[in-house]
MIZA-249830 format. One record per residue (C-alpha): residue number from 1; residue in one letter; chain; x negated, y negated, z negated. Coordinates in pm, 1 decimal. Layout:
BEGIN
NUM  A  A  X  Y  Z
...
REM end
This chain:
BEGIN
1  M  A  -10997.3  -8448.3  -14079.2
2  T  A  -11372.0  -8500.5  -14059.4
3  K  A  -11621.6  -8215.1  -14067.1
4  I  A  -11710.9  -8140.2  -14428.8
5  A  A  -12084.9  -8110.4  -14497.0
6  K  A  -12199.6  -7796.1  -14675.3
7  N  A  -12402.7  -8001.1  -14924.5
8  T  A  -12345.7  -8370.3  -15002.3
9  V  A  -12478.1  -8609.0  -15263.5
10  C  A  -12178.3  -8744.9  -15455.1
11  L  A  -12236.1  -9084.9  -15613.0
12  W  A  -11991.1  -9217.0  -15870.9
13  Y  A  -11905.7  -9587.8  -15848.1
14  E  A  -11679.8  -9787.2  -16072.0
15  R  A  -11483.6  -9927.6  -15774.8
16  D  A  -11732.2  -10045.4  -15510.4
17  A  A  -11821.8  -9731.1  -15312.0
18  E  A  -11721.8  -9886.8  -14979.5
19  E  A  -11920.9  -10205.9  -15043.7
20  A  A  -12225.9  -9998.8  -15144.5
21  A  A  -12195.7  -9775.8  -14836.7
22  L  A  -12174.5  -10078.7  -14606.7
23  F  A  -12483.7  -10230.9  -14772.0
24  Y  A  -12683.7  -9907.1  -14729.7
25  A  A  -12576.1  -9875.3  -14365.6
26  K  A  -12685.3  -10234.5  -14296.9
27  T  A  -13016.7  -10201.2  -14484.0
28  F  A  -13158.9  -9859.6  -14392.2
29  P  A  -13215.3  -9689.9  -14055.9
30  D  A  -13024.7  -9366.9  -13978.9
31  S  A  -12750.7  -9481.5  -14215.7
32  S  A  -12379.8  -9523.3  -14146.1
33  V  A  -12035.4  -9533.6  -14298.0
34  G  A  -11793.6  -9261.3  -14198.2
35  A  A  -11440.9  -9200.6  -14322.7
36  V  A  -11282.4  -9404.5  -14598.1
37  H  A  -11016.7  -9209.4  -14788.3
38  R  A  -10741.7  -9376.3  -14987.4
39  A  A  -10582.4  -9223.5  -15296.0
40  P  A  -10254.5  -9046.4  -15215.6
41  G  A  -10133.0  -9128.0  -15569.1
42  D  A  -10221.4  -9313.0  -15884.6
43  Y  A  -10523.5  -9184.6  -16078.1
44  P  A  -10689.7  -9284.6  -16408.3
45  S  A  -10899.1  -9567.9  -16260.7
46  G  A  -10688.9  -9667.8  -15961.9
47  K  A  -10361.3  -9684.8  -15780.6
48  Q  A  -10213.9  -9515.8  -15478.2
49  G  A  -10371.1  -9669.8  -15166.9
50  D  A  -10696.4  -9775.0  -15336.0
51  V  A  -11020.0  -9653.1  -15176.8
52  L  A  -11094.0  -9322.6  -15351.3
53  T  A  -11389.4  -9184.6  -15152.7
54  V  A  -11619.8  -9304.8  -14879.8
55  E  A  -11826.1  -9074.6  -14658.6
56  F  A  -12160.2  -9229.0  -14568.0
57  T  A  -12515.4  -9139.6  -14469.9
58  V  A  -12832.7  -9295.9  -14617.0
59  M  A  -13141.6  -9237.3  -14405.4
60  G  A  -12998.7  -8908.3  -14277.6
61  I  A  -12872.6  -8787.1  -14619.2
62  P  A  -12496.6  -8722.2  -14630.5
63  C  A  -12330.1  -8887.1  -14930.3
64  L  A  -11986.7  -8929.7  -15073.0
65  G  A  -11905.4  -9238.0  -15278.9
66  L  A  -11636.4  -9175.6  -15539.4
67  N  A  -11458.0  -9467.6  -15699.4
68  G  A  -11416.5  -9293.0  -16032.8
69  G  A  -11395.3  -9587.7  -16270.9
70  P  A  -11622.3  -9699.7  -16553.6
71  A  A  -11659.2  -9364.1  -16735.6
72  F  A  -12003.1  -9274.1  -16598.5
73  K  A  -12308.5  -9488.4  -16518.4
74  H  A  -12604.7  -9419.4  -16293.9
75  N  A  -12950.8  -9372.6  -16444.4
76  E  A  -13305.9  -9304.7  -16330.8
77  A  A  -13255.3  -8927.7  -16341.7
78  F  A  -13135.1  -8964.3  -15982.2
79  S  A  -13300.6  -9188.6  -15725.9
80  F  A  -13348.6  -9226.2  -15354.7
81  Q  A  -13719.5  -9222.6  -15270.1
82  V  A  -13799.6  -9416.4  -14953.2
83  A  A  -14141.9  -9360.0  -14793.1
84  T  A  -14255.0  -9684.4  -14629.2
85  E  A  -14513.5  -9724.9  -14356.6
86  D  A  -14665.7  -10056.2  -14465.1
87  Q  A  -14626.1  -10364.2  -14686.2
88  A  A  -14377.0  -10529.4  -14450.7
89  E  A  -14139.9  -10231.5  -14469.1
90  T  A  -14194.1  -10204.8  -14846.9
91  D  A  -14111.8  -10574.3  -14886.4
92  R  A  -13804.7  -10551.6  -14659.7
93  Y  A  -13637.5  -10270.5  -14854.4
94  W  A  -13741.9  -10398.7  -15197.8
95  N  A  -13620.7  -10749.8  -15122.2
96  A  A  -13291.7  -10623.2  -14976.0
97  I  A  -13214.1  -10417.3  -15288.3
98  V  A  -13335.8  -10661.8  -15550.7
99  G  A  -13210.7  -10966.4  -15358.7
100  N  A  -12857.0  -10824.6  -15337.3
101  G  A  -12798.3  -10832.4  -15711.9
102  G  A  -13038.3  -10549.0  -15798.4
103  Q  A  -13324.4  -10548.0  -16043.1
104  E  A  -13695.7  -10472.7  -16040.8
105  S  A  -13846.0  -10197.5  -16250.6
106  E  A  -14195.0  -10048.9  -16272.5
107  C  A  -14416.9  -9850.3  -16034.9
108  G  A  -14213.1  -9905.9  -15718.8
109  W  A  -13872.1  -9846.2  -15878.0
110  C  A  -13578.8  -10079.1  -15850.8
111  K  A  -13202.6  -10055.6  -15892.4
112  D  A  -12932.1  -10181.0  -15660.8
113  K  A  -12643.1  -10381.5  -15798.6
114  W  A  -12438.3  -10062.9  -15841.9
115  G  A  -12704.3  -9906.4  -16065.0
116  I  A  -12848.4  -9658.7  -15811.1
117  S  A  -13225.4  -9621.8  -15856.6
118  W  A  -13458.6  -9647.0  -15558.7
119  Q  A  -13828.1  -9564.5  -15534.8
120  I  A  -13977.5  -9778.4  -15258.6
121  T  A  -14298.5  -9582.6  -15209.8
122  P  A  -14561.9  -9674.6  -14951.7
123  I  A  -14714.4  -9370.6  -14785.0
124  A  A  -15055.7  -9522.7  -14869.0
125  L  A  -14972.8  -9485.9  -15238.3
126  T  A  -14869.6  -9121.3  -15207.7
127  K  A  -15186.2  -9040.8  -15008.8
128  A  A  -15399.1  -9226.6  -15264.1
129  Y  A  -15273.9  -9055.8  -15582.1
130  T  A  -15272.0  -8711.6  -15418.4
131  S  A  -15624.0  -8752.8  -15277.8
132  S  A  -15878.7  -8476.7  -15333.3
133  D  A  -16109.6  -8754.0  -15458.2
134  R  A  -15970.1  -8748.3  -15812.7
135  S  A  -16159.1  -9062.8  -15919.2
136  A  A  -16005.4  -9261.5  -15633.7
137  A  A  -15664.9  -9104.3  -15709.4
138  K  A  -15692.0  -9216.6  -16072.7
139  R  A  -15789.3  -9570.4  -15973.2
140  A  A  -15489.2  -9590.4  -15739.1
141  F  A  -15260.4  -9443.0  -16004.9
142  D  A  -15387.4  -9685.6  -16267.7
143  A  A  -15332.8  -9977.7  -16027.5
144  M  A  -14978.3  -9858.0  -15954.5
145  M  A  -14900.8  -9846.1  -16327.1
146  T  A  -14948.6  -10225.7  -16345.0
147  M  A  -14709.4  -10302.6  -16057.2
148  K  A  -14339.9  -10349.5  -16003.5
149  K  A  -14318.2  -10361.9  -15621.6
150  I  A  -14616.0  -10171.3  -15481.6
151  D  A  -14894.2  -10383.1  -15333.2
152  V  A  -15047.4  -10171.7  -15056.4
153  A  A  -15363.9  -10384.2  -15030.4
154  A  A  -15425.2  -10352.0  -15405.1
155  I  A  -15378.4  -9974.8  -15385.3
156  E  A  -15623.3  -9952.1  -15096.1
157  A  A  -15873.8  -10168.7  -15285.1
158  A  A  -15840.2  -9942.3  -15592.2
159  V  A  -15912.1  -9636.6  -15376.3
160  R  A  -16229.2  -9800.9  -15244.2
161  G  A  -16333.4  -9877.6  -15602.4
REM end
């Protein structure tokens, strides 16, 4: 038996928890797949021997993927927010998620192909809209509101005015 974490994010998948966990482990640093547990008996959305749960870590956050069937869908009320150092890192994560069957949204948000929402947020953006210079913060915020993937150079230009 593996050590059970005191607090874990449980993510409900229709049937692809293992595929999702492998994608996250391949895409993000400090991510890995741990134990894969198979159902000891039939259950409403699967059969004995099917993958039931997958233990994995996403950027240091312990998670459990549950193959629970189609009853519940992910929505934007939960998201992983990834702070990126620069445009190259922003592009790498955004392109990995969107390019693997995901979809773009607004203001740095995107969804992976399993419906999990991600905020790919450059640190430059967070510093800009939290700046004590409220005029610069508003310009950066207004620029962000026109974007899908965040453009760091455009945010920096908005800060400068």
